PyMOL CGO cylinders between C-alpha atoms (Angstrom):
from pymol import cmd
from pymol.cgo import CYLINDER

trace = [
    CYLINDER, -19.49, -19.23, 20.32, -16.62, -17.54, 21.77, 0.3, 1, 1, 1, 1, 1, 1,
    CYLINDER, -16.62, -17.54, 21.77, -14.63, -18.01, 18.60, 0.3, 1, 1, 1, 1, 1, 1,
    CYLINDER, -14.63, -18.01, 18.60, -17.44, -16.22, 16.80, 0.3, 1, 1, 1, 1, 1, 1,
    CYLINDER, -17.44, -16.22, 16.80, -17.56, -13.41, 19.29, 0.3, 1, 1, 1, 1, 1, 1,
    CYLINDER, -17.56, -13.41, 19.29, -14.05, -12.85, 19.17, 0.3, 1, 1, 1, 1, 1, 1,
    CYLINDER, -14.05, -12.85, 19.17, -13.95, -12.85, 14.91, 0.3, 1, 1, 1, 1, 1, 1,
    CYLINDER, -13.95, -12.85, 14.91, -17.10, -10.50, 14.80, 0.3, 1, 1, 1, 1, 1, 1,
    CYLINDER, -17.10, -10.50, 14.80, -15.72, -8.22, 17.54, 0.3, 1, 1, 1, 1, 1, 1,
    CYLINDER, -15.72, -8.22, 17.54, -12.34, -8.30, 15.32, 0.3, 1, 1, 1, 1, 1, 1,
    CYLINDER, -12.34, -8.30, 15.32, -14.14, -7.41, 12.10, 0.3, 1, 1, 1, 1, 1, 1,
    CYLINDER, -14.14, -7.41, 12.10, -16.32, -4.63, 14.00, 0.3, 1, 1, 1, 1, 1, 1,
    CYLINDER, -16.32, -4.63, 14.00, -12.70, -3.41, 15.71, 0.3, 1, 1, 1, 1, 1, 1,
    CYLINDER, -12.70, -3.41, 15.71, -11.56, -2.98, 11.95, 0.3, 1, 1, 1, 1, 1, 1,
    CYLINDER, -11.56, -2.98, 11.95, -13.87, -1.16, 10.48, 0.3, 1, 1, 1, 1, 1, 1,
    CYLINDER, -13.87, -1.16, 10.48, -14.15, 1.20, 13.23, 0.3, 1, 1, 1, 1, 1, 1,
    CYLINDER, -14.15, 1.20, 13.23, -10.43, 1.88, 13.12, 0.3, 1, 1, 1, 1, 1, 1,
    CYLINDER, -10.43, 1.88, 13.12, -10.76, 2.23, 9.26, 0.3, 1, 1, 1, 1, 1, 1,
    CYLINDER, -10.76, 2.23, 9.26, -13.77, 4.91, 9.69, 0.3, 1, 1, 1, 1, 1, 1,
    CYLINDER, -13.77, 4.91, 9.69, -11.82, 7.19, 11.96, 0.3, 1, 1, 1, 1, 1, 1,
    CYLINDER, -11.82, 7.19, 11.96, -8.61, 6.65, 10.52, 0.3, 1, 1, 1, 1, 1, 1,
    CYLINDER, -8.61, 6.65, 10.52, -9.33, 7.65, 7.08, 0.3, 1, 1, 1, 1, 1, 1,
    CYLINDER, -9.33, 7.65, 7.08, -11.24, 10.81, 7.75, 0.3, 1, 1, 1, 1, 1, 1,
    CYLINDER, -11.24, 10.81, 7.75, -14.28, 12.28, 5.75, 0.3, 1, 1, 1, 1, 1, 1,
    CYLINDER, -14.28, 12.28, 5.75, -12.21, 13.44, 2.53, 0.3, 1, 1, 1, 1, 1, 1,
    CYLINDER, -12.21, 13.44, 2.53, -9.32, 12.00, 0.79, 0.3, 1, 1, 1, 1, 1, 1,
    CYLINDER, -9.32, 12.00, 0.79, -7.04, 13.50, -2.22, 0.3, 1, 1, 1, 1, 1, 1,
    CYLINDER, -7.04, 13.50, -2.22, -3.69, 11.50, -3.71, 0.3, 1, 1, 1, 1, 1, 1,
    CYLINDER, -3.69, 11.50, -3.71, -1.94, 12.41, -6.98, 0.3, 1, 1, 1, 1, 1, 1,
    CYLINDER, -1.94, 12.41, -6.98, 1.47, 10.73, -8.43, 0.3, 1, 1, 1, 1, 1, 1,
    CYLINDER, 1.47, 10.73, -8.43, 3.06, 8.70, -10.66, 0.3, 1, 1, 1, 1, 1, 1,
    CYLINDER, 3.06, 8.70, -10.66, 1.85, 5.31, -12.11, 0.3, 1, 1, 1, 1, 1, 1,
    CYLINDER, 1.85, 5.31, -12.11, 3.90, 2.63, -14.19, 0.3, 1, 1, 1, 1, 1, 1,
    CYLINDER, 3.90, 2.63, -14.19, 1.96, 0.20, -15.91, 0.3, 1, 1, 1, 1, 1, 1,
    CYLINDER, 1.96, 0.20, -15.91, 3.28, -3.15, -17.23, 0.3, 1, 1, 1, 1, 1, 1,
    CYLINDER, 3.28, -3.15, -17.23, 2.72, -3.48, -21.25, 0.3, 1, 1, 1, 1, 1, 1,
    CYLINDER, 2.72, -3.48, -21.25, 2.04, -7.10, -21.09, 0.3, 1, 1, 1, 1, 1, 1,
    CYLINDER, 2.04, -7.10, -21.09, -0.85, -8.43, -19.24, 0.3, 1, 1, 1, 1, 1, 1,
    CYLINDER, -0.85, -8.43, -19.24, -0.67, -11.53, -16.89, 0.3, 1, 1, 1, 1, 1, 1,
    CYLINDER, -0.67, -11.53, -16.89, -2.96, -14.61, -16.91, 0.3, 1, 1, 1, 1, 1, 1,
    CYLINDER, -2.96, -14.61, -16.91, -5.27, -15.05, -14.12, 0.3, 1, 1, 1, 1, 1, 1,
    CYLINDER, -5.27, -15.05, -14.12, -6.13, -16.15, -11.52, 0.3, 1, 1, 1, 1, 1, 1,
    CYLINDER, -6.13, -16.15, -11.52, -3.15, -19.01, -12.03, 0.3, 1, 1, 1, 1, 1, 1,
    CYLINDER, -3.15, -19.01, -12.03, -1.50, -18.25, -15.13, 0.3, 1, 1, 1, 1, 1, 1,
    CYLINDER, -1.50, -18.25, -15.13, 2.07, -18.03, -15.15, 0.3, 1, 1, 1, 1, 1, 1,
    CYLINDER, 2.07, -18.03, -15.15, 3.50, -14.72, -13.57, 0.3, 1, 1, 1, 1, 1, 1,
    CYLINDER, 3.50, -14.72, -13.57, 5.82, -12.50, -15.73, 0.3, 1, 1, 1, 1, 1, 1,
    CYLINDER, 5.82, -12.50, -15.73, 9.72, -13.02, -15.49, 0.3, 1, 1, 1, 1, 1, 1,
    CYLINDER, 9.72, -13.02, -15.49, 10.56, -10.06, -13.28, 0.3, 1, 1, 1, 1, 1, 1,
    CYLINDER, 10.56, -10.06, -13.28, 14.02, -10.42, -13.36, 0.3, 1, 1, 1, 1, 1, 1,
    CYLINDER, 14.02, -10.42, -13.36, 13.97, -9.35, -17.27, 0.3, 1, 1, 1, 1, 1, 1,
    CYLINDER, 13.97, -9.35, -17.27, 11.51, -6.83, -16.80, 0.3, 1, 1, 1, 1, 1, 1,
    CYLINDER, 11.51, -6.83, -16.80, 12.81, -3.43, -17.55, 0.3, 1, 1, 1, 1, 1, 1,
    CYLINDER, 12.81, -3.43, -17.55, 11.71, 0.10, -17.51, 0.3, 1, 1, 1, 1, 1, 1,
    CYLINDER, 11.71, 0.10, -17.51, 10.96, -0.20, -21.45, 0.3, 1, 1, 1, 1, 1, 1,
    CYLINDER, 10.96, -0.20, -21.45, 8.50, -2.61, -20.42, 0.3, 1, 1, 1, 1, 1, 1,
    CYLINDER, 8.50, -2.61, -20.42, 6.37, -0.06, -18.72, 0.3, 1, 1, 1, 1, 1, 1,
    CYLINDER, 6.37, -0.06, -18.72, 4.22, 2.84, -19.53, 0.3, 1, 1, 1, 1, 1, 1,
    CYLINDER, 4.22, 2.84, -19.53, 4.85, 5.85, -17.60, 0.3, 1, 1, 1, 1, 1, 1,
    CYLINDER, 4.85, 5.85, -17.60, 1.32, 7.76, -16.09, 0.3, 1, 1, 1, 1, 1, 1,
    CYLINDER, 1.32, 7.76, -16.09, -0.26, 9.52, -13.59, 0.3, 1, 1, 1, 1, 1, 1,
    CYLINDER, -0.26, 9.52, -13.59, -2.56, 8.42, -10.79, 0.3, 1, 1, 1, 1, 1, 1,
    CYLINDER, -2.56, 8.42, -10.79, -5.15, 10.37, -8.84, 0.3, 1, 1, 1, 1, 1, 1,
    CYLINDER, -5.15, 10.37, -8.84, -8.05, 9.11, -6.20, 0.3, 1, 1, 1, 1, 1, 1,
    CYLINDER, -8.05, 9.11, -6.20, -10.40, 11.27, -4.71, 0.3, 1, 1, 1, 1, 1, 1,
    CYLINDER, -10.40, 11.27, -4.71, -12.63, 9.89, -2.10, 0.3, 1, 1, 1, 1, 1, 1,
    CYLINDER, -12.63, 9.89, -2.10, -15.73, 11.01, 0.19, 0.3, 1, 1, 1, 1, 1, 1,
    CYLINDER, -15.73, 11.01, 0.19, -15.83, 8.23, 3.43, 0.3, 1, 1, 1, 1, 1, 1,
    CYLINDER, -15.83, 8.23, 3.43, -16.14, 4.93, 1.34, 0.3, 1, 1, 1, 1, 1, 1,
    CYLINDER, -16.14, 4.93, 1.34, -16.90, 6.50, -2.01, 0.3, 1, 1, 1, 1, 1, 1,
    CYLINDER, -16.90, 6.50, -2.01, -13.93, 6.85, -4.28, 0.3, 1, 1, 1, 1, 1, 1,
    CYLINDER, -13.93, 6.85, -4.28, -13.11, 8.51, -7.64, 0.3, 1, 1, 1, 1, 1, 1,
    CYLINDER, -13.11, 8.51, -7.64, -10.26, 6.56, -9.62, 0.3, 1, 1, 1, 1, 1, 1,
    CYLINDER, -10.26, 6.56, -9.62, -8.67, 7.98, -12.27, 0.3, 1, 1, 1, 1, 1, 1,
    CYLINDER, -8.67, 7.98, -12.27, -5.53, 6.91, -14.40, 0.3, 1, 1, 1, 1, 1, 1,
    CYLINDER, -5.53, 6.91, -14.40, -3.54, 7.73, -17.28, 0.3, 1, 1, 1, 1, 1, 1,
    CYLINDER, -3.54, 7.73, -17.28, -0.70, 6.40, -19.02, 0.3, 1, 1, 1, 1, 1, 1,
    CYLINDER, -0.70, 6.40, -19.02, 1.03, 7.39, -22.15, 0.3, 1, 1, 1, 1, 1, 1,
    CYLINDER, 1.03, 7.39, -22.15, 3.13, 6.23, -24.52, 0.3, 1, 1, 1, 1, 1, 1,
    CYLINDER, 3.13, 6.23, -24.52, 4.61, 6.20, -28.46, 0.3, 1, 1, 1, 1, 1, 1,
    CYLINDER, 4.61, 6.20, -28.46, 4.25, 3.51, -31.10, 0.3, 1, 1, 1, 1, 1, 1,
    CYLINDER, 4.25, 3.51, -31.10, 6.83, 3.24, -33.64, 0.3, 1, 1, 1, 1, 1, 1,
    CYLINDER, 6.83, 3.24, -33.64, 6.26, 1.86, -37.34, 0.3, 1, 1, 1, 1, 1, 1,
    CYLINDER, 6.26, 1.86, -37.34, 8.73, -1.28, -36.02, 0.3, 1, 1, 1, 1, 1, 1,
    CYLINDER, 8.73, -1.28, -36.02, 6.19, -1.87, -33.15, 0.3, 1, 1, 1, 1, 1, 1,
    CYLINDER, 6.19, -1.87, -33.15, 2.64, -1.22, -35.30, 0.3, 1, 1, 1, 1, 1, 1,
    CYLINDER, 2.64, -1.22, -35.30, 0.86, -3.98, -36.98, 0.3, 1, 1, 1, 1, 1, 1,
    CYLINDER, 0.86, -3.98, -36.98, -0.43, -1.10, -39.38, 0.3, 1, 1, 1, 1, 1, 1,
    CYLINDER, -0.43, -1.10, -39.38, 1.56, -1.54, -42.47, 0.3, 1, 1, 1, 1, 1, 1,
    CYLINDER, 1.56, -1.54, -42.47, 0.50, 2.27, -43.52, 0.3, 1, 1, 1, 1, 1, 1,
    CYLINDER, 0.50, 2.27, -43.52, 1.90, 3.09, -40.46, 0.3, 1, 1, 1, 1, 1, 1,
    CYLINDER, 1.90, 3.09, -40.46, 5.39, 5.40, -41.34, 0.3, 1, 1, 1, 1, 1, 1,
    CYLINDER, 5.39, 5.40, -41.34, 5.64, 7.74, -38.55, 0.3, 1, 1, 1, 1, 1, 1,
    CYLINDER, 5.64, 7.74, -38.55, 5.54, 7.49, -34.91, 0.3, 1, 1, 1, 1, 1, 1,
    CYLINDER, 5.54, 7.49, -34.91, 2.17, 7.50, -33.17, 0.3, 1, 1, 1, 1, 1, 1,
    CYLINDER, 2.17, 7.50, -33.17, 1.36, 8.98, -29.79, 0.3, 1, 1, 1, 1, 1, 1,
    CYLINDER, 1.36, 8.98, -29.79, -1.29, 7.68, -27.59, 0.3, 1, 1, 1, 1, 1, 1,
    CYLINDER, -1.29, 7.68, -27.59, -2.61, 7.83, -23.57, 0.3, 1, 1, 1, 1, 1, 1,
    CYLINDER, -2.61, 7.83, -23.57, -4.46, 5.51, -22.53, 0.3, 1, 1, 1, 1, 1, 1,
    CYLINDER, -4.46, 5.51, -22.53, -7.05, 6.85, -19.63, 0.3, 1, 1, 1, 1, 1, 1,
    CYLINDER, -7.05, 6.85, -19.63, -9.09, 4.65, -17.23, 0.3, 1, 1, 1, 1, 1, 1,
    CYLINDER, -9.09, 4.65, -17.23, -12.09, 6.80, -14.95, 0.3, 1, 1, 1, 1, 1, 1,
    CYLINDER, -12.09, 6.80, -14.95, -13.89, 4.62, -12.15, 0.3, 1, 1, 1, 1, 1, 1,
    CYLINDER, -13.89, 4.62, -12.15, -16.00, 4.97, -9.03, 0.3, 1, 1, 1, 1, 1, 1,
    CYLINDER, -16.00, 4.97, -9.03, -16.30, 2.26, -6.37, 0.3, 1, 1, 1, 1, 1, 1,
    CYLINDER, -16.30, 2.26, -6.37, -15.79, 1.90, -2.66, 0.3, 1, 1, 1, 1, 1, 1,
    CYLINDER, -15.79, 1.90, -2.66, -12.30, 2.43, -0.44, 0.3, 1, 1, 1, 1, 1, 1,
    CYLINDER, -12.30, 2.43, -0.44, -11.36, 1.41, 2.76, 0.3, 1, 1, 1, 1, 1, 1,
    CYLINDER, -11.36, 1.41, 2.76, -8.45, 2.36, 5.15, 0.3, 1, 1, 1, 1, 1, 1,
    CYLINDER, -8.45, 2.36, 5.15, -7.15, -0.70, 7.35, 0.3, 1, 1, 1, 1, 1, 1,
    CYLINDER, -7.15, -0.70, 7.35, -5.49, 0.30, 10.81, 0.3, 1, 1, 1, 1, 1, 1,
    CYLINDER, -5.49, 0.30, 10.81, -4.54, 3.97, 9.31, 0.3, 1, 1, 1, 1, 1, 1,
    CYLINDER, -4.54, 3.97, 9.31, -2.02, 2.59, 6.76, 0.3, 1, 1, 1, 1, 1, 1,
    CYLINDER, -2.02, 2.59, 6.76, -3.34, 0.22, 4.30, 0.3, 1, 1, 1, 1, 1, 1,
    CYLINDER, -3.34, 0.22, 4.30, -5.82, 1.36, 1.44, 0.3, 1, 1, 1, 1, 1, 1,
    CYLINDER, -5.82, 1.36, 1.44, -8.10, -0.98, -0.35, 0.3, 1, 1, 1, 1, 1, 1,
    CYLINDER, -8.10, -0.98, -0.35, -10.03, -0.08, -3.00, 0.3, 1, 1, 1, 1, 1, 1,
    CYLINDER, -10.03, -0.08, -3.00, -12.24, -1.55, -5.85, 0.3, 1, 1, 1, 1, 1, 1,
    CYLINDER, -12.24, -1.55, -5.85, -13.45, 0.66, -8.84, 0.3, 1, 1, 1, 1, 1, 1,
    CYLINDER, -13.45, 0.66, -8.84, -15.51, 0.31, -12.38, 0.3, 1, 1, 1, 1, 1, 1,
    CYLINDER, -15.51, 0.31, -12.38, -15.12, 2.62, -15.34, 0.3, 1, 1, 1, 1, 1, 1,
    CYLINDER, -15.12, 2.62, -15.34, -14.49, 2.94, -19.18, 0.3, 1, 1, 1, 1, 1, 1,
    CYLINDER, -14.49, 2.94, -19.18, -10.68, 2.76, -20.26, 0.3, 1, 1, 1, 1, 1, 1,
    CYLINDER, -10.68, 2.76, -20.26, -10.23, 4.90, -23.12, 0.3, 1, 1, 1, 1, 1, 1,
    CYLINDER, -10.23, 4.90, -23.12, -7.49, 5.77, -25.91, 0.3, 1, 1, 1, 1, 1, 1,
    CYLINDER, -7.49, 5.77, -25.91, -6.40, 9.22, -27.11, 0.3, 1, 1, 1, 1, 1, 1,
    CYLINDER, -6.40, 9.22, -27.11, -4.28, 8.50, -30.37, 0.3, 1, 1, 1, 1, 1, 1,
    CYLINDER, -4.28, 8.50, -30.37, -2.80, 10.92, -32.44, 0.3, 1, 1, 1, 1, 1, 1,
    CYLINDER, -2.80, 10.92, -32.44, -2.98, 9.23, -35.93, 0.3, 1, 1, 1, 1, 1, 1,
    CYLINDER, -2.98, 9.23, -35.93, -0.55, 9.39, -38.99, 0.3, 1, 1, 1, 1, 1, 1,
    CYLINDER, -0.55, 9.39, -38.99, -2.75, 11.83, -40.49, 0.3, 1, 1, 1, 1, 1, 1,
    CYLINDER, -2.75, 11.83, -40.49, -1.84, 14.13, -37.19, 0.3, 1, 1, 1, 1, 1, 1,
    CYLINDER, -1.84, 14.13, -37.19, -5.27, 13.86, -35.86, 0.3, 1, 1, 1, 1, 1, 1,
    CYLINDER, -5.27, 13.86, -35.86, -6.75, 12.68, -32.46, 0.3, 1, 1, 1, 1, 1, 1,
    CYLINDER, -6.75, 12.68, -32.46, -9.00, 10.68, -31.94, 0.3, 1, 1, 1, 1, 1, 1,
    CYLINDER, -9.00, 10.68, -31.94, -10.89, 8.97, -28.95, 0.3, 1, 1, 1, 1, 1, 1,
    CYLINDER, -10.89, 8.97, -28.95, -11.45, 5.21, -28.85, 0.3, 1, 1, 1, 1, 1, 1,
    CYLINDER, -11.45, 5.21, -28.85, -12.92, 2.45, -26.29, 0.3, 1, 1, 1, 1, 1, 1,
    CYLINDER, -12.92, 2.45, -26.29, -10.66, 0.13, -25.97, 0.3, 1, 1, 1, 1, 1, 1,
    CYLINDER, -10.66, 0.13, -25.97, -12.35, -3.14, -27.16, 0.3, 1, 1, 1, 1, 1, 1,
    CYLINDER, -12.35, -3.14, -27.16, -13.37, -6.09, -25.18, 0.3, 1, 1, 1, 1, 1, 1,
    CYLINDER, -13.37, -6.09, -25.18, -11.86, -8.64, -26.61, 0.3, 1, 1, 1, 1, 1, 1,
    CYLINDER, -11.86, -8.64, -26.61, -8.17, -8.64, -27.63, 0.3, 1, 1, 1, 1, 1, 1,
    CYLINDER, -8.17, -8.64, -27.63, -7.43, -7.98, -31.28, 0.3, 1, 1, 1, 1, 1, 1,
    CYLINDER, -7.43, -7.98, -31.28, -10.85, -6.24, -32.18, 0.3, 1, 1, 1, 1, 1, 1,
    CYLINDER, -10.85, -6.24, -32.18, -11.12, -2.65, -33.51, 0.3, 1, 1, 1, 1, 1, 1,
    CYLINDER, -11.12, -2.65, -33.51, -11.27, 0.02, -31.17, 0.3, 1, 1, 1, 1, 1, 1,
    CYLINDER, -11.27, 0.02, -31.17, -14.81, 2.05, -30.71, 0.3, 1, 1, 1, 1, 1, 1,
    CYLINDER, -14.81, 2.05, -30.71, -14.72, 5.05, -31.99, 0.3, 1, 1, 1, 1, 1, 1,
    CYLINDER, -14.72, 5.05, -31.99, -16.14, 7.74, -29.56, 0.3, 1, 1, 1, 1, 1, 1,
    CYLINDER, -16.14, 7.74, -29.56, -18.03, 10.68, -31.33, 0.3, 1, 1, 1, 1, 1, 1,
    CYLINDER, -18.03, 10.68, -31.33, -20.88, 10.89, -29.23, 0.3, 1, 1, 1, 1, 1, 1,
    CYLINDER, -20.88, 10.89, -29.23, -21.92, 10.32, -25.42, 0.3, 1, 1, 1, 1, 1, 1,
    CYLINDER, -21.92, 10.32, -25.42, -24.23, 7.50, -26.30, 0.3, 1, 1, 1, 1, 1, 1,
    CYLINDER, -24.23, 7.50, -26.30, -21.14, 5.72, -27.71, 0.3, 1, 1, 1, 1, 1, 1,
    CYLINDER, -21.14, 5.72, -27.71, -19.53, 5.59, -23.95, 0.3, 1, 1, 1, 1, 1, 1,
    CYLINDER, -19.53, 5.59, -23.95, -22.85, 3.04, -23.25, 0.3, 1, 1, 1, 1, 1, 1,
    CYLINDER, -22.85, 3.04, -23.25, -21.39, 0.49, -25.22, 0.3, 1, 1, 1, 1, 1, 1,
    CYLINDER, -21.39, 0.49, -25.22, -18.03, 0.54, -23.78, 0.3, 1, 1, 1, 1, 1, 1,
    CYLINDER, -18.03, 0.54, -23.78, -16.87, -2.52, -21.72, 0.3, 1, 1, 1, 1, 1, 1,
    CYLINDER, -16.87, -2.52, -21.72, -16.32, -1.72, -17.64, 0.3, 1, 1, 1, 1, 1, 1,
    CYLINDER, -16.32, -1.72, -17.64, -13.19, -2.44, -16.50, 0.3, 1, 1, 1, 1, 1, 1,
    CYLINDER, -13.19, -2.44, -16.50, -12.44, -3.27, -12.83, 0.3, 1, 1, 1, 1, 1, 1,
    CYLINDER, -12.44, -3.27, -12.83, -9.47, -1.65, -10.60, 0.3, 1, 1, 1, 1, 1, 1,
    CYLINDER, -9.47, -1.65, -10.60, -8.43, -3.02, -7.78, 0.3, 1, 1, 1, 1, 1, 1,
    CYLINDER, -8.43, -3.02, -7.78, -5.79, -1.16, -5.81, 0.3, 1, 1, 1, 1, 1, 1,
    CYLINDER, -5.79, -1.16, -5.81, -3.76, -1.67, -2.45, 0.3, 1, 1, 1, 1, 1, 1,
    CYLINDER, -3.76, -1.67, -2.45, -1.34, 0.87, -1.04, 0.3, 1, 1, 1, 1, 1, 1,
    CYLINDER, -1.34, 0.87, -1.04, 0.81, 1.03, 1.96, 0.3, 1, 1, 1, 1, 1, 1,
    CYLINDER, 0.81, 1.03, 1.96, 0.66, 4.55, 3.50, 0.3, 1, 1, 1, 1, 1, 1,
    CYLINDER, 0.66, 4.55, 3.50, 4.09, 6.15, 4.75, 0.3, 1, 1, 1, 1, 1, 1,
    CYLINDER, 4.09, 6.15, 4.75, 3.48, 9.18, 6.33, 0.3, 1, 1, 1, 1, 1, 1,
    CYLINDER, 3.48, 9.18, 6.33, 2.42, 11.60, 3.41, 0.3, 1, 1, 1, 1, 1, 1,
    CYLINDER, 2.42, 11.60, 3.41, 3.44, 9.18, 0.71, 0.3, 1, 1, 1, 1, 1, 1,
    CYLINDER, 3.44, 9.18, 0.71, 1.73, 6.04, -0.32, 0.3, 1, 1, 1, 1, 1, 1,
    CYLINDER, 1.73, 6.04, -0.32, 3.56, 3.09, -2.22, 0.3, 1, 1, 1, 1, 1, 1,
    CYLINDER, 3.56, 3.09, -2.22, 1.12, 0.49, -3.71, 0.3, 1, 1, 1, 1, 1, 1,
    CYLINDER, 1.12, 0.49, -3.71, 0.13, -1.72, -6.76, 0.3, 1, 1, 1, 1, 1, 1,
    CYLINDER, 0.13, -1.72, -6.76, -2.99, -2.27, -9.00, 0.3, 1, 1, 1, 1, 1, 1,
    CYLINDER, -2.99, -2.27, -9.00, -4.83, -4.67, -11.11, 0.3, 1, 1, 1, 1, 1, 1,
    CYLINDER, -4.83, -4.67, -11.11, -6.86, -3.67, -13.95, 0.3, 1, 1, 1, 1, 1, 1,
    CYLINDER, -6.86, -3.67, -13.95, -9.35, -6.39, -15.53, 0.3, 1, 1, 1, 1, 1, 1,
    CYLINDER, -9.35, -6.39, -15.53, -12.15, -6.17, -18.14, 0.3, 1, 1, 1, 1, 1, 1,
    CYLINDER, -12.15, -6.17, -18.14, -15.39, -7.44, -16.47, 0.3, 1, 1, 1, 1, 1, 1,
    CYLINDER, -15.39, -7.44, -16.47, -16.76, -8.38, -20.16, 0.3, 1, 1, 1, 1, 1, 1,
    CYLINDER, -16.76, -8.38, -20.16, -19.81, -6.01, -19.62, 0.3, 1, 1, 1, 1, 1, 1,
    CYLINDER, -19.81, -6.01, -19.62, -20.92, -2.50, -20.79, 0.3, 1, 1, 1, 1, 1, 1,
    CYLINDER, -20.92, -2.50, -20.79, -22.72, 0.42, -19.32, 0.3, 1, 1, 1, 1, 1, 1,
    CYLINDER, -22.72, 0.42, -19.32, -25.76, -0.80, -21.37, 0.3, 1, 1, 1, 1, 1, 1,
    CYLINDER, -25.76, -0.80, -21.37, -25.40, -4.23, -19.99, 0.3, 1, 1, 1, 1, 1, 1,
    CYLINDER, -25.40, -4.23, -19.99, -24.73, -3.73, -16.50, 0.3, 1, 1, 1, 1, 1, 1,
    CYLINDER, -24.73, -3.73, -16.50, -27.45, -5.25, -15.14, 0.3, 1, 1, 1, 1, 1, 1,
    CYLINDER, -27.45, -5.25, -15.14, -26.26, -8.80, -16.64, 0.3, 1, 1, 1, 1, 1, 1,
    CYLINDER, -26.26, -8.80, -16.64, -22.97, -8.73, -15.05, 0.3, 1, 1, 1, 1, 1, 1,
    CYLINDER, -22.97, -8.73, -15.05, -21.72, -12.27, -14.72, 0.3, 1, 1, 1, 1, 1, 1,
    CYLINDER, -21.72, -12.27, -14.72, -18.32, -12.46, -12.13, 0.3, 1, 1, 1, 1, 1, 1,
    CYLINDER, -18.32, -12.46, -12.13, -17.63, -15.65, -14.07, 0.3, 1, 1, 1, 1, 1, 1,
    CYLINDER, -17.63, -15.65, -14.07, -17.23, -14.11, -17.30, 0.3, 1, 1, 1, 1, 1, 1,
    CYLINDER, -17.23, -14.11, -17.30, -14.70, -11.78, -16.40, 0.3, 1, 1, 1, 1, 1, 1,
    CYLINDER, -14.70, -11.78, -16.40, -11.52, -11.95, -18.81, 0.3, 1, 1, 1, 1, 1, 1,
    CYLINDER, -11.52, -11.95, -18.81, -9.07, -14.16, -17.86, 0.3, 1, 1, 1, 1, 1, 1,
    CYLINDER, -9.07, -14.16, -17.86, -5.90, -11.83, -18.13, 0.3, 1, 1, 1, 1, 1, 1,
    CYLINDER, -5.90, -11.83, -18.13, -5.18, -8.32, -16.26, 0.3, 1, 1, 1, 1, 1, 1,
    CYLINDER, -5.18, -8.32, -16.26, -2.92, -5.10, -16.39, 0.3, 1, 1, 1, 1, 1, 1,
    CYLINDER, -2.92, -5.10, -16.39, -0.60, -4.95, -13.20, 0.3, 1, 1, 1, 1, 1, 1,
    CYLINDER, -0.60, -4.95, -13.20, 0.98, -1.62, -12.43, 0.3, 1, 1, 1, 1, 1, 1,
    CYLINDER, 0.98, -1.62, -12.43, 2.65, 0.15, -9.46, 0.3, 1, 1, 1, 1, 1, 1,
    CYLINDER, 2.65, 0.15, -9.46, 1.88, 3.94, -7.71, 0.3, 1, 1, 1, 1, 1, 1,
    CYLINDER, 1.88, 3.94, -7.71, 3.45, 6.40, -5.73, 0.3, 1, 1, 1, 1, 1, 1,
    CYLINDER, 3.45, 6.40, -5.73, 1.14, 8.93, -4.40, 0.3, 1, 1, 1, 1, 1, 1,
    CYLINDER, 1.14, 8.93, -4.40, 1.38, 11.91, -2.28, 0.3, 1, 1, 1, 1, 1, 1,
    CYLINDER, 1.38, 11.91, -2.28, -1.31, 12.12, 0.33, 0.3, 1, 1, 1, 1, 1, 1,
    CYLINDER, -1.31, 12.12, 0.33, -2.89, 15.57, -0.01, 0.3, 1, 1, 1, 1, 1, 1,
    CYLINDER, -2.89, 15.57, -0.01, -5.94, 15.39, 2.09, 0.3, 1, 1, 1, 1, 1, 1,
]
cmd.load_cgo(trace, "trace")
C-alpha cells in the first residue's frame, strides 16, 4: 500500500513539474538530419554507426509549436538524386526533392529539461522532375509502391499517417534530441480502423538541434 502511494505521488509530482516547467506556449526551430536508410523495429539490427558518414544523412529543418500539451511538428529534408542513384532508366539529370512531414499530437516536459512528444500526420514529397516541373506526392505505405500524386485536397485523405516520436534534452536556450518516424499503415480515411500491431516494422531516425524561442 505504501509503495503504491509513493508511486502515485511520484507520478503526480512529475506531471505537476512538467506543467509548471513547460509554460503555456512553446516555439522551437532548428536544424535536422535524417538517416537515409530505415532501421528495423523493434528488435532488428541497428546501423553500423561507425561507418555512417555525412553522406548517409539528409539535411533539413525542424519546427515545433505547442500550446500546453498540444504540439504541431514540422520536418522538412532535402536532397538530390543523381542518374546513377535513380532506378528510373530515363533519368539523365539530377532530380531535386524535398520531403516534408506535418503532424499534430501531444508533448510534455519532464523536470524542466526533457521534452517528449508524439505526433501523427502525412509525409509528402515535392520533386523537381526530369521535365523541370515540380510535383507533389504522398510517400506510399509500402516500400516500392509508386508515390500518390496530390492534385486535390481529397487526395490527402488517402495518404498514410506517419507517427513521429521525439525526445529532446534542453540545454538552456538550445535543445538537442532525436526522433523516430514510423508508418502507421493507416490513412486519414481509415483512422478509426488503426491497428497498433500493423505498424510498419521499420522506421527512420534522425537528430535535431533546436533553438527554443519561447
